N, CA, C and O atoms as a Maestro MAE file, in Angstrom:
{
 s_m_m2io_version
 :::
 2.0.0
}

f_m_ct {
 s_m_title
 :::
 protein
 m_atom[316] {
  # First column is atom index #
  i_m_mmod_type
  r_m_x_coord
  r_m_y_coord
  r_m_z_coord
  i_m_residue_number
  s_m_chain_name
  s_m_pdb_residue_name
  s_m_pdb_atom_name
  i_m_atomic_number
  :::
  1 25 169.444 224.945 116.050 1 A "MET " " N  " 7
  2 3 168.386 225.262 116.483 1 A "MET " " CA " 6
  3 2 167.927 226.705 115.949 1 A "MET " " C  " 6
  4 15 168.785 227.587 115.967 1 A "MET " " O  " 8
  5 25 166.550 227.039 115.441 2 A "ARG " " N  " 7
  6 3 166.331 228.093 114.812 2 A "ARG " " CA " 6
  7 2 165.177 228.766 115.565 2 A "ARG " " C  " 6
  8 15 164.163 228.173 115.934 2 A "ARG " " O  " 8
  9 25 165.459 230.184 115.772 3 A "VAL " " N  " 7
  10 3 164.586 230.963 116.658 3 A "VAL " " CA " 6
  11 2 163.822 231.639 115.560 3 A "VAL " " C  " 6
  12 15 164.482 232.183 114.675 3 A "VAL " " O  " 8
  13 25 162.507 231.674 115.504 4 A "VAL " " N  " 7
  14 3 161.963 232.269 114.447 4 A "VAL " " CA " 6
  15 2 161.005 233.512 115.214 4 A "VAL " " C  " 6
  16 15 160.427 233.330 116.286 4 A "VAL " " O  " 8
  17 25 160.971 234.706 114.491 5 A "TYR " " N  " 7
  18 3 159.975 235.818 115.124 5 A "TYR " " CA " 6
  19 2 158.593 235.656 114.234 5 A "TYR " " C  " 6
  20 15 158.578 235.830 113.015 5 A "TYR " " O  " 8
  21 25 157.621 235.357 114.891 6 A "LEU " " N  " 7
  22 3 156.454 235.040 114.040 6 A "LEU " " CA " 6
  23 2 155.533 236.431 113.813 6 A "LEU " " C  " 6
  24 15 154.680 236.343 112.930 6 A "LEU " " O  " 8
  25 25 155.619 237.485 114.410 7 A "GLY " " N  " 7
  26 3 155.031 238.470 114.143 7 A "GLY " " CA " 6
  27 2 154.574 239.310 115.393 7 A "GLY " " C  " 6
  28 15 154.880 238.788 116.466 7 A "GLY " " O  " 8
  29 25 153.869 240.566 115.471 8 A "PRO " " N  " 7
  30 3 153.525 241.460 116.304 8 A "PRO " " CA " 6
  31 2 152.491 240.799 117.226 8 A "PRO " " C  " 6
  32 15 152.354 241.388 118.298 8 A "PRO " " O  " 8
  33 25 151.782 239.775 117.059 9 A "VAL " " N  " 7
  34 3 150.326 239.173 117.709 9 A "VAL " " CA " 6
  35 2 151.199 238.003 118.409 9 A "VAL " " C  " 6
  36 15 151.903 237.278 117.706 9 A "VAL " " O  " 8
  37 25 151.125 237.814 120.037 10 A "ALA " " N  " 7
  38 3 151.488 236.846 120.821 10 A "ALA " " CA " 6
  39 2 151.185 235.635 120.227 10 A "ALA " " C  " 6
  40 15 150.311 235.593 119.362 10 A "ALA " " O  " 8
  41 25 151.942 234.385 120.663 11 A "PRO " " N  " 7
  42 3 153.113 234.300 120.744 11 A "PRO " " CA " 6
  43 2 154.106 234.609 119.846 11 A "PRO " " C  " 6
  44 15 154.033 234.164 118.701 11 A "PRO " " O  " 8
  45 25 155.085 235.352 120.214 12 A "HIS " " N  " 7
  46 3 155.759 236.099 119.025 12 A "HIS " " CA " 6
  47 2 156.986 235.347 118.457 12 A "HIS " " C  " 6
  48 15 157.617 235.811 117.507 12 A "HIS " " O  " 8
  49 25 157.333 234.113 119.087 13 A "TRP " " N  " 7
  50 3 158.523 233.272 118.804 13 A "TRP " " CA " 6
  51 2 158.187 231.874 118.857 13 A "TRP " " C  " 6
  52 15 157.368 231.341 119.606 13 A "TRP " " O  " 8
  53 25 159.008 231.269 117.859 14 A "GLN " " N  " 7
  54 3 158.879 229.876 117.676 14 A "GLN " " CA " 6
  55 2 160.240 229.012 117.723 14 A "GLN " " C  " 6
  56 15 161.085 229.511 116.981 14 A "GLN " " O  " 8
  57 25 160.600 228.075 118.263 15 A "VAL " " N  " 7
  58 3 161.958 227.316 118.305 15 A "VAL " " CA " 6
  59 2 161.734 226.027 117.428 15 A "VAL " " C  " 6
  60 15 160.758 225.282 117.516 15 A "VAL " " O  " 8
  61 25 162.677 225.904 116.666 16 A "VAL " " N  " 7
  62 3 162.539 224.835 115.782 16 A "VAL " " CA " 6
  63 2 164.008 224.008 115.593 16 A "VAL " " C  " 6
  64 15 165.070 224.557 115.298 16 A "VAL " " O  " 8
  65 25 163.858 222.869 115.780 17 A "SER " " N  " 7
  66 3 165.138 222.085 115.576 17 A "SER " " CA " 6
  67 2 164.836 220.647 114.949 17 A "SER " " C  " 6
  68 15 163.870 219.964 115.289 17 A "SER " " O  " 8
  69 25 165.763 220.280 114.011 18 A "ASP " " N  " 7
  70 3 165.583 219.266 113.082 18 A "ASP " " CA " 6
  71 2 166.332 217.981 113.848 18 A "ASP " " C  " 6
  72 15 166.010 216.820 113.593 18 A "ASP " " O  " 8
  73 25 167.110 218.241 114.575 19 A "PHE " " N  " 7
  74 3 168.095 217.242 114.903 19 A "PHE " " CA " 6
  75 2 168.747 217.662 116.422 19 A "PHE " " C  " 6
  76 15 168.493 218.720 116.996 19 A "PHE " " O  " 8
  77 25 169.607 216.638 116.920 20 A "GLY " " N  " 7
  78 3 170.031 216.565 118.305 20 A "GLY " " CA " 6
  79 2 169.375 216.028 119.242 20 A "GLY " " C  " 6
  80 15 168.253 215.583 119.002 20 A "GLY " " O  " 8
  81 25 169.978 215.943 120.638 21 A "ASP " " N  " 7
  82 3 169.280 215.299 121.689 21 A "ASP " " CA " 6
  83 2 167.878 215.897 122.058 21 A "ASP " " C  " 6
  84 15 167.863 216.986 122.632 21 A "ASP " " O  " 8
  85 25 166.779 215.302 121.787 22 A "ARG " " N  " 7
  86 3 165.565 215.550 122.340 22 A "ARG " " CA " 6
  87 2 165.152 216.393 123.483 22 A "ARG " " C  " 6
  88 15 164.557 217.470 123.437 22 A "ARG " " O  " 8
  89 25 165.648 215.595 124.732 23 A "ASN " " N  " 7
  90 3 165.528 216.356 125.872 23 A "ASN " " CA " 6
  91 2 166.455 217.547 126.037 23 A "ASN " " C  " 6
  92 15 166.081 218.414 126.827 23 A "ASN " " O  " 8
  93 25 167.515 217.700 125.458 24 A "THR " " N  " 7
  94 3 168.564 218.876 125.651 24 A "THR " " CA " 6
  95 2 167.717 220.025 124.642 24 A "THR " " C  " 6
  96 15 167.601 221.143 125.143 24 A "THR " " O  " 8
  97 25 167.248 219.864 123.554 25 A "ILE " " N  " 7
  98 3 166.618 220.699 122.828 25 A "ILE " " CA " 6
  99 2 165.335 221.155 123.355 25 A "ILE " " C  " 6
  100 15 165.050 222.318 123.068 25 A "ILE " " O  " 8
  101 25 164.407 220.429 124.138 26 A "ASP " " N  " 7
  102 3 163.274 220.594 124.481 26 A "ASP " " CA " 6
  103 2 163.649 221.597 125.704 26 A "ASP " " C  " 6
  104 15 162.942 222.602 125.792 26 A "ASP " " O  " 8
  105 25 164.635 221.436 126.608 27 A "GLU " " N  " 7
  106 3 164.664 222.232 127.877 27 A "GLU " " CA " 6
  107 2 165.312 223.511 127.419 27 A "GLU " " C  " 6
  108 15 165.253 224.466 128.193 27 A "GLU " " O  " 8
  109 25 165.847 223.639 126.408 28 A "LEU " " N  " 7
  110 3 166.599 225.025 125.799 28 A "LEU " " CA " 6
  111 2 165.429 225.627 125.367 28 A "LEU " " C  " 6
  112 15 165.135 226.776 125.699 28 A "LEU " " O  " 8
  113 25 164.731 224.926 124.643 29 A "SER " " N  " 7
  114 3 163.219 225.813 123.881 29 A "SER " " CA " 6
  115 2 162.804 226.369 125.187 29 A "SER " " C  " 6
  116 15 162.736 227.583 125.376 29 A "SER " " O  " 8
  117 25 162.507 225.426 126.151 30 A "GLN " " N  " 7
  118 3 161.609 226.314 127.207 30 A "GLN " " CA " 6
  119 2 162.292 227.471 127.790 30 A "GLN " " C  " 6
  120 15 161.657 228.487 128.073 30 A "GLN " " O  " 8
  121 25 163.493 227.375 127.975 31 A "ARG " " N  " 7
  122 3 164.250 228.472 128.720 31 A "ARG " " CA " 6
  123 2 164.044 229.754 127.478 31 A "ARG " " C  " 6
  124 15 163.636 230.881 127.758 31 A "ARG " " O  " 8
  125 25 164.388 229.339 126.204 32 A "ILE " " N  " 7
  126 3 164.238 230.338 125.104 32 A "ILE " " CA " 6
  127 2 162.989 231.050 125.111 32 A "ILE " " C  " 6
  128 15 162.915 232.276 125.022 32 A "ILE " " O  " 8
  129 25 161.994 230.262 125.218 33 A "LEU " " N  " 7
  130 3 160.514 230.884 124.976 33 A "LEU " " CA " 6
  131 2 160.137 231.375 126.392 33 A "LEU " " C  " 6
  132 15 159.151 232.112 126.370 33 A "LEU " " O  " 8
  133 25 160.646 231.169 127.580 34 A "ALA " " N  " 7
  134 3 160.391 231.807 128.836 34 A "ALA " " CA " 6
  135 2 161.295 233.089 128.712 34 A "ALA " " C  " 6
  136 15 160.888 233.919 129.526 34 A "ALA " " O  " 8
  137 25 162.333 233.542 128.021 35 A "ARG " " N  " 7
  138 3 162.970 234.579 128.101 35 A "ARG " " CA " 6
  139 2 162.340 235.648 127.023 35 A "ARG " " C  " 6
  140 15 162.251 236.829 127.356 35 A "ARG " " O  " 8
  141 25 161.893 235.200 125.690 36 A "LEU " " N  " 7
  142 3 161.495 235.875 124.983 36 A "LEU " " CA " 6
  143 2 159.981 235.996 124.747 36 A "LEU " " C  " 6
  144 15 159.521 236.667 123.823 36 A "LEU " " O  " 8
  145 25 159.341 235.414 125.498 37 A "LEU " " N  " 7
  146 3 157.672 235.209 125.311 37 A "LEU " " CA " 6
  147 2 157.131 236.664 124.877 37 A "LEU " " C  " 6
  148 15 156.697 236.759 123.729 37 A "LEU " " O  " 8
  149 25 157.124 237.560 125.527 38 A "LEU " " N  " 7
  150 3 156.352 238.566 125.203 38 A "LEU " " CA " 6
  151 2 157.049 239.956 124.702 38 A "LEU " " C  " 6
  152 15 156.596 241.098 124.778 38 A "LEU " " O  " 8
  153 25 158.434 239.452 124.104 39 A "LEU " " N  " 7
  154 3 159.017 240.387 123.762 39 A "LEU " " CA " 6
  155 2 159.350 240.530 122.238 39 A "LEU " " C  " 6
  156 15 160.009 239.629 121.720 39 A "LEU " " O  " 8
  157 25 158.934 241.623 121.466 40 A "PRO " " N  " 7
  158 3 159.186 241.418 120.014 40 A "PRO " " CA " 6
  159 2 160.415 242.250 119.880 40 A "PRO " " C  " 6
  160 15 160.739 243.081 120.727 40 A "PRO " " O  " 8
  161 25 161.214 241.960 118.597 41 A "PRO " " N  " 7
  162 3 162.604 242.135 118.585 41 A "PRO " " CA " 6
  163 2 162.973 243.686 118.668 41 A "PRO " " C  " 6
  164 15 164.123 244.035 118.936 41 A "PRO " " O  " 8
  165 25 162.034 244.527 118.447 42 A "HIS " " N  " 7
  166 3 162.426 245.961 118.870 42 A "HIS " " CA " 6
  167 2 162.320 246.466 120.062 42 A "HIS " " C  " 6
  168 15 162.487 247.671 120.248 42 A "HIS " " O  " 8
  169 25 162.002 245.542 121.129 43 A "ASP " " N  " 7
  170 3 161.977 245.959 122.608 43 A "ASP " " CA " 6
  171 2 163.190 245.916 123.078 43 A "ASP " " C  " 6
  172 15 163.918 244.950 122.852 43 A "ASP " " O  " 8
  173 25 163.626 247.098 123.894 44 A "PRO " " N  " 7
  174 3 164.906 247.042 124.460 44 A "PRO " " CA " 6
  175 2 165.165 245.863 125.366 44 A "PRO " " C  " 6
  176 15 166.318 245.512 125.618 44 A "PRO " " O  " 8
  177 25 164.386 245.411 125.727 45 A "GLN " " N  " 7
  178 3 164.669 244.047 126.640 45 A "GLN " " CA " 6
  179 2 165.057 242.986 126.122 45 A "GLN " " C  " 6
  180 15 165.697 242.146 126.755 45 A "GLN " " O  " 8
  181 25 164.655 242.837 124.621 46 A "PHE " " N  " 7
  182 3 164.761 241.749 123.823 46 A "PHE " " CA " 6
  183 2 166.433 241.688 123.825 46 A "PHE " " C  " 6
  184 15 167.042 240.710 124.260 46 A "PHE " " O  " 8
  185 25 167.068 242.842 123.291 47 A "ARG " " N  " 7
  186 3 168.559 242.601 123.257 47 A "ARG " " CA " 6
  187 2 169.227 241.836 124.499 47 A "ARG " " C  " 6
  188 15 170.018 240.908 124.328 47 A "ARG " " O  " 8
  189 25 168.887 242.247 125.611 48 A "ARG " " N  " 7
  190 3 169.380 241.798 126.949 48 A "ARG " " CA " 6
  191 2 169.118 240.225 126.804 48 A "ARG " " C  " 6
  192 15 170.068 239.452 126.683 48 A "ARG " " O  " 8
  193 25 167.795 239.783 126.822 49 A "ASN " " N  " 7
  194 3 167.446 238.506 126.862 49 A "ASN " " CA " 6
  195 2 167.983 237.582 125.622 49 A "ASN " " C  " 6
  196 15 168.184 236.374 125.741 49 A "ASN " " O  " 8
  197 25 168.164 238.238 124.552 50 A "ARG " " N  " 7
  198 3 168.789 237.561 123.345 50 A "ARG " " CA " 6
  199 2 170.191 237.337 123.635 50 A "ARG " " C  " 6
  200 15 170.547 236.226 123.241 50 A "ARG " " O  " 8
  201 25 171.126 238.026 124.200 51 A "GLU " " N  " 7
  202 3 172.485 237.611 124.655 51 A "GLU " " CA " 6
  203 2 172.282 236.642 126.011 51 A "GLU " " C  " 6
  204 15 173.238 235.903 126.243 51 A "GLU " " O  " 8
  205 25 171.534 236.591 126.617 52 A "ARG " " N  " 7
  206 3 171.092 235.275 127.744 52 A "ARG " " CA " 6
  207 2 171.010 234.027 126.808 52 A "ARG " " C  " 6
  208 15 171.837 233.115 126.814 52 A "ARG " " O  " 8
  209 25 169.966 234.098 126.043 53 A "VAL " " N  " 7
  210 3 169.651 232.928 125.138 53 A "VAL " " CA " 6
  211 2 170.911 232.244 124.485 53 A "VAL " " C  " 6
  212 15 171.219 231.065 124.658 53 A "VAL " " O  " 8
  213 25 171.567 233.116 123.742 54 A "VAL " " N  " 7
  214 3 173.022 232.948 123.164 54 A "VAL " " CA " 6
  215 2 174.023 232.044 124.212 54 A "VAL " " C  " 6
  216 15 174.591 230.982 123.959 54 A "VAL " " O  " 8
  217 25 174.040 232.803 125.426 55 A "ARG " " N  " 7
  218 3 175.025 232.047 126.353 55 A "ARG " " CA " 6
  219 2 174.466 230.858 126.785 55 A "ARG " " C  " 6
  220 15 175.296 229.979 127.018 55 A "ARG " " O  " 8
  221 25 173.188 230.542 126.980 56 A "ASP " " N  " 7
  222 3 172.587 229.379 127.162 56 A "ASP " " CA " 6
  223 2 172.925 228.273 126.055 56 A "ASP " " C  " 6
  224 15 173.241 227.103 126.272 56 A "ASP " " O  " 8
  225 25 172.802 228.833 124.976 57 A "ALA " " N  " 7
  226 3 172.834 227.853 123.718 57 A "ALA " " CA " 6
  227 2 174.340 227.426 123.660 57 A "ALA " " C  " 6
  228 15 174.751 226.342 123.247 57 A "ALA " " O  " 8
  229 25 175.031 228.375 124.102 58 A "GLU " " N  " 7
  230 3 176.849 228.079 124.158 58 A "GLU " " CA " 6
  231 2 177.227 227.137 125.262 58 A "GLU " " C  " 6
  232 15 178.109 226.283 125.177 58 A "GLU " " O  " 8
  233 25 176.420 227.394 126.375 59 A "ARG " " N  " 7
  234 3 176.595 226.359 127.494 59 A "ARG " " CA " 6
  235 2 176.529 224.822 126.966 59 A "ARG " " C  " 6
  236 15 177.293 223.904 127.265 59 A "ARG " " O  " 8
  237 25 175.286 224.793 126.008 60 A "GLU " " N  " 7
  238 3 174.631 223.268 125.806 60 A "GLU " " CA " 6
  239 2 175.294 222.988 124.552 60 A "GLU " " C  " 6
  240 15 174.806 222.039 123.939 60 A "GLU " " O  " 8
  241 25 176.378 223.624 123.954 61 A "ASN " " N  " 7
  242 3 176.880 223.660 122.616 61 A "ASN " " CA " 6
  243 2 176.092 223.406 121.734 61 A "ASN " " C  " 6
  244 15 176.175 222.322 121.157 61 A "ASN " " O  " 8
  245 25 175.108 224.343 121.386 62 A "ILE " " N  " 7
  246 3 174.044 224.200 120.438 62 A "ILE " " CA " 6
  247 2 174.263 225.368 119.701 62 A "ILE " " C  " 6
  248 15 174.641 226.355 120.332 62 A "ILE " " O  " 8
  249 25 174.083 225.466 118.335 63 A "LEU " " N  " 7
  250 3 174.159 226.834 117.391 63 A "LEU " " CA " 6
  251 2 172.977 227.159 117.002 63 A "LEU " " C  " 6
  252 15 172.252 226.380 116.384 63 A "LEU " " O  " 8
  253 25 172.661 228.307 117.310 64 A "LEU " " N  " 7
  254 3 171.273 229.047 117.167 64 A "LEU " " CA " 6
  255 2 171.355 229.997 115.775 64 A "LEU " " C  " 6
  256 15 172.354 230.664 115.507 64 A "LEU " " O  " 8
  257 25 170.471 229.964 115.158 65 A "ASP " " N  " 7
  258 3 170.026 230.618 114.020 65 A "ASP " " CA " 6
  259 2 168.892 231.484 114.183 65 A "ASP " " C  " 6
  260 15 167.822 230.906 114.369 65 A "ASP " " O  " 8
  261 25 168.881 232.904 114.153 66 A "TRP " " N  " 7
  262 3 167.702 233.950 114.319 66 A "TRP " " CA " 6
  263 2 167.209 234.189 113.099 66 A "TRP " " C  " 6
  264 15 167.972 234.437 112.165 66 A "TRP " " O  " 8
  265 25 165.919 234.147 112.949 67 A "ASP " " N  " 7
  266 3 165.093 234.737 111.784 67 A "ASP " " CA " 6
  267 2 164.232 235.608 112.370 67 A "ASP " " C  " 6
  268 15 163.131 235.204 112.744 67 A "ASP " " O  " 8
  269 25 164.547 236.693 112.502 68 A "LEU " " N  " 7
  270 3 163.753 237.974 112.875 68 A "LEU " " CA " 6
  271 2 162.802 238.583 111.623 68 A "LEU " " C  " 6
  272 15 162.239 239.654 111.850 68 A "LEU " " O  " 8
  273 25 162.651 238.101 110.635 69 A "GLY " " N  " 7
  274 3 161.824 238.515 109.681 69 A "GLY " " CA " 6
  275 2 162.223 239.560 108.926 69 A "GLY " " C  " 6
  276 15 161.429 240.078 108.141 69 A "GLY " " O  " 8
  277 25 163.565 240.033 109.065 70 A "LEU " " N  " 7
  278 3 163.941 241.131 108.474 70 A "LEU " " CA " 6
  279 2 165.019 240.963 107.427 70 A "LEU " " C  " 6
  280 15 165.797 240.031 107.630 70 A "LEU " " O  " 8
  281 25 165.214 241.733 106.292 71 A "PRO " " N  " 7
  282 3 166.071 241.358 105.235 71 A "PRO " " CA " 6
  283 2 167.766 241.296 105.985 71 A "PRO " " C  " 6
  284 15 168.002 241.918 107.020 71 A "PRO " " O  " 8
  285 25 168.560 240.669 105.454 72 A "GLU " " N  " 7
  286 3 169.956 240.266 106.083 72 A "GLU " " CA " 6
  287 2 170.473 241.434 106.284 72 A "GLU " " C  " 6
  288 15 170.984 241.406 107.404 72 A "GLU " " O  " 8
  289 25 170.656 242.736 105.663 73 A "GLU " " N  " 7
  290 3 171.314 243.638 106.189 73 A "GLU " " CA " 6
  291 2 170.735 244.348 107.307 73 A "GLU " " C  " 6
  292 15 171.440 245.104 107.974 73 A "GLU " " O  " 8
  293 25 169.669 244.194 107.536 74 A "GLU " " N  " 7
  294 3 168.931 245.067 108.761 74 A "GLU " " CA " 6
  295 2 169.098 244.198 109.814 74 A "GLU " " C  " 6
  296 15 169.341 244.657 110.930 74 A "GLU " " O  " 8
  297 25 168.972 242.613 109.571 75 A "SER " " N  " 7
  298 3 169.006 241.896 110.773 75 A "SER " " CA " 6
  299 2 170.379 241.740 111.709 75 A "SER " " C  " 6
  300 15 170.396 241.327 112.869 75 A "SER " " O  " 8
  301 25 171.553 242.181 110.899 76 A "SER " " N  " 7
  302 3 172.847 241.873 111.194 76 A "SER " " CA " 6
  303 2 173.084 242.783 112.378 76 A "SER " " C  " 6
  304 15 172.539 243.868 112.578 76 A "SER " " O  " 8
  305 25 174.168 242.045 113.286 77 A "GLU " " N  " 7
  306 3 174.407 242.926 114.476 77 A "GLU " " CA " 6
  307 2 175.296 243.813 114.188 77 A "GLU " " C  " 6
  308 15 176.175 243.683 113.336 77 A "GLU " " O  " 8
  309 25 175.098 244.814 114.927 78 A "PRO " " N  " 7
  310 3 176.551 246.145 114.615 78 A "PRO " " CA " 6
  311 2 177.584 245.391 115.101 78 A "PRO " " C  " 6
  312 15 177.465 244.509 115.951 78 A "PRO " " O  " 8
  313 25 178.873 245.826 114.420 79 A "THR " " N  " 7
  314 3 180.239 245.085 114.933 79 A "THR " " CA " 6
  315 2 181.041 246.264 115.607 79 A "THR " " C  " 6
  316 15 182.144 246.052 116.111 79 A "THR " " O  " 8
  :::
 }
 m_bond[315] {
  # First column is bond index #
  i_m_from
  i_m_to
  i_m_order
  :::
  1 1 2 1
  2 2 3 1
  3 3 4 2
  4 3 5 1
  5 5 6 1
  6 6 7 1
  7 7 8 2
  8 7 9 1
  9 9 10 1
  10 10 11 1
  11 11 12 2
  12 11 13 1
  13 13 14 1
  14 14 15 1
  15 15 16 2
  16 15 17 1
  17 17 18 1
  18 18 19 1
  19 19 20 2
  20 19 21 1
  21 21 22 1
  22 22 23 1
  23 23 24 2
  24 23 25 1
  25 25 26 1
  26 26 27 1
  27 27 28 2
  28 27 29 1
  29 29 30 1
  30 30 31 1
  31 31 32 2
  32 31 33 1
  33 33 34 1
  34 34 35 1
  35 35 36 2
  36 35 37 1
  37 37 38 1
  38 38 39 1
  39 39 40 2
  40 39 41 1
  41 41 42 1
  42 42 43 1
  43 43 44 2
  44 43 45 1
  45 45 46 1
  46 46 47 1
  47 47 48 2
  48 47 49 1
  49 49 50 1
  50 50 51 1
  51 51 52 2
  52 51 53 1
  53 53 54 1
  54 54 55 1
  55 55 56 2
  56 55 57 1
  57 57 58 1
  58 58 59 1
  59 59 60 2
  60 59 61 1
  61 61 62 1
  62 62 63 1
  63 63 64 2
  64 63 65 1
  65 65 66 1
  66 66 67 1
  67 67 68 2
  68 67 69 1
  69 69 70 1
  70 70 71 1
  71 71 72 2
  72 71 73 1
  73 73 74 1
  74 74 75 1
  75 75 76 2
  76 75 77 1
  77 77 78 1
  78 78 79 1
  79 79 80 2
  80 79 81 1
  81 81 82 1
  82 82 83 1
  83 83 84 2
  84 83 85 1
  85 85 86 1
  86 86 87 1
  87 87 88 2
  88 87 89 1
  89 89 90 1
  90 90 91 1
  91 91 92 2
  92 91 93 1
  93 93 94 1
  94 94 95 1
  95 95 96 2
  96 95 97 1
  97 97 98 1
  98 98 99 1
  99 99 100 2
  100 99 101 1
  101 101 102 1
  102 102 103 1
  103 103 104 2
  104 103 105 1
  105 105 106 1
  106 106 107 1
  107 107 108 2
  108 107 109 1
  109 109 110 1
  110 110 111 1
  111 111 112 2
  112 111 113 1
  113 113 114 1
  114 114 115 1
  115 115 116 2
  116 115 117 1
  117 117 118 1
  118 118 119 1
  119 119 120 2
  120 119 121 1
  121 121 122 1
  122 122 123 1
  123 123 124 2
  124 123 125 1
  125 125 126 1
  126 126 127 1
  127 127 128 2
  128 127 129 1
  129 129 130 1
  130 130 131 1
  131 131 132 2
  132 131 133 1
  133 133 134 1
  134 134 135 1
  135 135 136 2
  136 135 137 1
  137 137 138 1
  138 138 139 1
  139 139 140 2
  140 139 141 1
  141 141 142 1
  142 142 143 1
  143 143 144 2
  144 143 145 1
  145 145 146 1
  146 146 147 1
  147 147 148 2
  148 147 149 1
  149 149 150 1
  150 150 151 1
  151 151 152 2
  152 151 153 1
  153 153 154 1
  154 154 155 1
  155 155 156 2
  156 155 157 1
  157 157 158 1
  158 158 159 1
  159 159 160 2
  160 159 161 1
  161 161 162 1
  162 162 163 1
  163 163 164 2
  164 163 165 1
  165 165 166 1
  166 166 167 1
  167 167 168 2
  168 167 169 1
  169 169 170 1
  170 170 171 1
  171 171 172 2
  172 171 173 1
  173 173 174 1
  174 174 175 1
  175 175 176 2
  176 175 177 1
  177 177 178 1
  178 178 179 1
  179 179 180 2
  180 179 181 1
  181 181 182 1
  182 182 183 1
  183 183 184 2
  184 183 185 1
  185 185 186 1
  186 186 187 1
  187 187 188 2
  188 187 189 1
  189 189 190 1
  190 190 191 1
  191 191 192 2
  192 191 193 1
  193 193 194 1
  194 194 195 1
  195 195 196 2
  196 195 197 1
  197 197 198 1
  198 198 199 1
  199 199 200 2
  200 199 201 1
  201 201 202 1
  202 202 203 1
  203 203 204 2
  204 203 205 1
  205 205 206 1
  206 206 207 1
  207 207 208 2
  208 207 209 1
  209 209 210 1
  210 210 211 1
  211 211 212 2
  212 211 213 1
  213 213 214 1
  214 214 215 1
  215 215 216 2
  216 215 217 1
  217 217 218 1
  218 218 219 1
  219 219 220 2
  220 219 221 1
  221 221 222 1
  222 222 223 1
  223 223 224 2
  224 223 225 1
  225 225 226 1
  226 226 227 1
  227 227 228 2
  228 227 229 1
  229 229 230 1
  230 230 231 1
  231 231 232 2
  232 231 233 1
  233 233 234 1
  234 234 235 1
  235 235 236 2
  236 235 237 1
  237 237 238 1
  238 238 239 1
  239 239 240 2
  240 239 241 1
  241 241 242 1
  242 242 243 1
  243 243 244 2
  244 243 245 1
  245 245 246 1
  246 246 247 1
  247 247 248 2
  248 247 249 1
  249 249 250 1
  250 250 251 1
  251 251 252 2
  252 251 253 1
  253 253 254 1
  254 254 255 1
  255 255 256 2
  256 255 257 1
  257 257 258 1
  258 258 259 1
  259 259 260 2
  260 259 261 1
  261 261 262 1
  262 262 263 1
  263 263 264 2
  264 263 265 1
  265 265 266 1
  266 266 267 1
  267 267 268 2
  268 267 269 1
  269 269 270 1
  270 270 271 1
  271 271 272 2
  272 271 273 1
  273 273 274 1
  274 274 275 1
  275 275 276 2
  276 275 277 1
  277 277 278 1
  278 278 279 1
  279 279 280 2
  280 279 281 1
  281 281 282 1
  282 282 283 1
  283 283 284 2
  284 283 285 1
  285 285 286 1
  286 286 287 1
  287 287 288 2
  288 287 289 1
  289 289 290 1
  290 290 291 1
  291 291 292 2
  292 291 293 1
  293 293 294 1
  294 294 295 1
  295 295 296 2
  296 295 297 1
  297 297 298 1
  298 298 299 1
  299 299 300 2
  300 299 301 1
  301 301 302 1
  302 302 303 1
  303 303 304 2
  304 303 305 1
  305 305 306 1
  306 306 307 1
  307 307 308 2
  308 307 309 1
  309 309 310 1
  310 310 311 1
  311 311 312 2
  312 311 313 1
  313 313 314 1
  314 314 315 1
  315 315 316 2
  :::
 }
}
């Protein structure tokens, strides 16, 4: 699944998937959008909710790809 930041005007996020069990994908997409609905990536709450989204995806054995609209060096997580 790909979670894409659409920009500063709501809705901020779109979830895209090309394959997988449609029911599982739809349920996870709804949970992701509920957690991220009004949060731009620079909001402090975004980081906490992103971690929850990642855990939800791991439980469903779904790989997530995040497109925050930033160059690769800026979008990578600090180690």
